[in-house]
C-alpha positions in Angstrom: 6.3 -23.1 -12.6 4.1 -21.3 -15.2 1.5 -20.5 -12.5 3.9 -18.0 -10.8 4.4 -14.4 -11.8 8.0 -13.4 -11.5 7.3 -9.8 -12.2 6.6 -9.2 -8.5 9.2 -8.5 -5.8 12.1 -6.1 -5.8 11.3 -3.8 -8.7 14.9 -3.0 -9.9 13.7 -2.5 -13.5 11.1 0.1 -12.3 13.8 2.0 -10.5 15.9 2.0 -13.7 12.9 3.5 -15.6 12.4 6.2 -12.9 16.1 7.1 -13.2 15.4 8.0 -16.8 12.2 10.1 -16.3 12.9 11.7 -12.9 14.4 15.2 -13.2 16.7 15.0 -10.2 17.2 18.0 -7.9 20.8 19.3 -7.9 21.2 19.4 -4.1 19.1 18.1 -1.2 17.0 21.0 0.1 16.3 22.4 3.5 18.7 20.4 5.7 18.0 22.6 8.8 14.4 21.5 8.8 14.9 17.8 8.7 14.0 16.9 12.3 11.0 14.9 13.2 8.0 15.2 10.9 4.4 15.7 11.9 2.5 12.6 13.0 0.4 12.4 9.8 3.4 13.2 7.6 4.4 16.2 5.4 1.2 18.1 4.5 2.4 18.5 0.9 3.0 14.7 0.6 -0.4 14.0 2.1 -2.0 16.0 -0.6 0.2 14.5 -3.4 -0.6 11.1 -2.1 -4.3 11.7 -2.3 -3.8 12.7 -5.9 -1.5 9.8 -6.6 -4.0 7.2 -5.2 -6.7 8.9 -7.4 -4.3 8.6 -10.4 -3.5 4.9 -9.8 -6.8 3.6 -8.6 -9.5 6.2 -9.2 -10.3 6.3 -5.5 -10.8 9.5 -3.5 -10.1 9.5 0.2 -10.7 12.3 2.7 -7.8 11.3 5.0 -4.3 10.1 4.4 -1.6 9.3 6.9 2.0 8.9 5.8 3.7 5.8 7.1 7.0 3.9 6.9 5.7 1.5 4.2 2.8 -0.9 3.5 3.6 -3.4 6.2 3.8 -0.7 9.0 0.5 0.6 7.7 -1.1 -2.8 8.0 0.5 -3.3 11.4 -1.1 -0.1 12.6 -4.6 -0.9 11.2 -4.6 -4.4 12.6 -3.6 -3.2 16.1 -6.4 -0.7 16.0 -8.9 -3.3 14.9 -7.7 -5.7 17.6 -8.4 -3.1 20.2 -11.9 -2.9 18.8 -12.6 -6.6 19.2 -11.4 -8.2 16.0 -9.5 -11.5 16.5 -9.3 -13.2 13.1 -7.8 -12.1 9.9 -8.7 -13.9 6.7 -6.8 -13.7 3.4 -7.0 -15.1 -0.1 -5.2 -18.6 -0.3 -2.4 -17.0 -2.3 -1.5 -14.3 0.3 1.7 -12.3 0.6 4.0 -14.6 2.7 4.9 -11.9 5.3 1.3 -11.6 6.3 1.8 -14.5 8.7 4.3 -12.5 10.8 2.3 -9.3 10.5 -0.9 -11.0 11.8 1.0 -12.8 14.5 2.5 -9.5 15.7 -1.0 -8.1 16.0 -2.0 -11.1 18.2 -4.7 -12.2 15.8 -5.3 -15.5 14.1 -4.7 -16.0 10.4 -7.1 -18.1 8.3 -6.5 -18.3 4.5 -9.7 -19.5 3.0 -11.6 -20.0 -0.3 -13.9 -17.3 -1.6 -17.0 -19.2 -0.3 -15.5 -19.5 3.2 -14.2 -16.0 3.0 -17.6 -14.5 2.5 -19.4 -16.6 5.1 -16.7 -16.1 7.7 -16.6 -12.3 7.2 -20.1 -12.0 8.6 -18.6 -12.9 12.0 -18.2 -9.8 14.2 -14.6 -10.7 15.3 -13.2 -11.2 11.7 -11.6 -8.9 9.2 -10.2 -9.5 5.7 -6.8 -8.5 4.4 -7.0 -8.3 0.6 -4.0 -7.7 -1.6 -5.1 -6.5 -5.0 -4.2 -8.2 -7.2 -3.3 -11.2 -5.1 0.3 -12.4 -5.3 1.9 -14.4 -6.8 -0.7 -15.2 -9.6 -2.1 -11.7 -9.9 -5.6 -12.9 -9.2 -8.3 -10.3 -8.2 -11.3 -11.9 -6.5 -14.4 -9.8 -6.4 -15.7 -9.0 -3.0 -19.0 -7.3 -2.2 -21.1 -6.0 0.6 -18.2 -6.4 3.1 -17.1 -2.8 3.4 -16.7 -2.6 7.2 -14.5 -5.7 7.3 -11.8 -5.3 4.6 -8.3 -3.9 4.7 -7.1 -3.3 1.1 -3.4 -3.7 0.4 -3.0 -1.8 -2.9 0.7 -1.8 -3.3 0.6 -3.5 -6.7 -2.7 -2.0 -7.8 -1.3 0.4 -10.4 -0.6 0.8 -14.1 3.0 -0.6 -13.8 2.1 -4.1 -12.7 -1.3 -4.8 -14.2 -2.4 -4.3 -17.8 -6.1 -4.1 -17.2 -6.9 -2.4 -13.8 -9.3 -4.9 -12.1 -12.2 -4.0 -10.0 -11.5 -2.5 -6.6 -12.7 -4.4 -3.5 -15.1 -2.7 -1.2 -13.0 -1.8 1.8 -12.7 0.1 5.0 -9.1 1.3 4.7 -6.5 1.4 2.0 -2.8 0.6 2.9 -0.1 1.1 0.3 3.3 2.5 -0.5 5.5 4.0 -3.2 8.0 1.2 -2.9 6.9 -1.0 -5.8 5.2 1.5 -8.1 8.2 3.8 -8.1 10.8 1.2 -7.5 12.0 3.1 -4.4 11.8 0.3 -1.8 14.6 1.9 0.2 12.6 5.2 0.8 10.1 3.3 3.0 7.2 5.7 2.4 3.6 4.4 2.5 0.2 5.5 3.5 -3.1 4.7 5.3 -6.1 6.1 3.5 -9.7 6.2 4.7 -12.9 8.2 4.6 -13.8 7.6 8.2 -12.9 10.4 10.6 -12.8 8.2 13.7 -10.7 5.5 12.0 -8.4 8.3 10.8 -7.9 9.5 14.4 -7.2 6.0 15.7 -4.8 5.1 12.9 -3.0 8.4 13.2 -2.4 7.9 16.9 -1.2 4.4 16.5 1.0 5.2 13.6 3.2 7.2 15.9 3.7 4.1 18.0 4.6 2.1 15.0 7.3 4.3 13.5 8.0 7.3 15.7 7.2 9.5 12.8 8.4 9.0 9.2 11.8 9.9 7.6 11.7 13.6 6.5 14.4 13.1 3.8 12.5 10.2 2.4 9.3 12.2 2.3 11.1 15.1 0.6 12.4 12.7 -2.0 9.0 11.3 -2.8 7.5 14.8 -3.0 10.3 15.8 -5.5 9.8 12.6 -7.6 6.0 13.2 -7.8 6.4 16.8 -8.7 9.2 16.4 -11.2 8.4 13.2 -13.1 6.2 12.6 -16.1 4.2 9.8 -14.5 2.4 8.7 -17.7 5.6 8.2 -19.6 7.4 6.7 -16.6 4.7 4.2 -15.9 4.4 3.1 -19.6 8.2 2.5 -19.6 8.2 0.7 -16.3 5.3 -1.5 -17.4 7.3 -2.6 -20.5 10.3 -3.4 -18.3 8.2 -5.4 -15.9 6.6 -7.4 -18.7 10.1 -8.0 -20.3 11.4 -9.1 -16.9 8.5 -11.7 -16.6 9.4 -13.1 -20.0 13.1 -13.4 -19.0 
């Protein structure tokens, strides 16, 4: 059993840390303007998310779309790639268990393979890779290279809370992530699709509306408030300690 990392999953200890460091608003603001949001999400949250991704990964992206979480983000990207002729999705052998259902929903085939097979297969025009960094449940980060146009990066655990030494970032075409694990706010259901390609951005934005029929306005407002009113350095240090203690227990 020592091969598994029980620090992953429902991050209740992270949520407890956030409860300490988040200066909560006294009353929920702007009730009259909580109808449907824009297709790309609240513009303020889009900008804050660009900054947050930069803070947690060091990556800059031109375009960010707010989604209903990481899995809806991946659903959207896979459907878009399916429309462009991709039929096979490859993952690390230790992939996130729900990927099977996500890939099946996109009507693509799932092939978990070794690193050697991964690289050789990715040169096929009908294949993409879905890389969760670091890969669950062992926290392994496998270096990928020269495969930019084929990789979807699931970065939900790629932050200072869950990993002590930030590993290398895989070359990728698109980044899918969320605030659920890093802030412990799984119930908010707020994620993102981030890319530097304008045409991909337009395609993902259009399909994101089909996936979620826009994103919860109250949830977006909550995340905005958390990001603006929380000392992230102190919070993440405390959350990291709690995660490490949880692993030991």
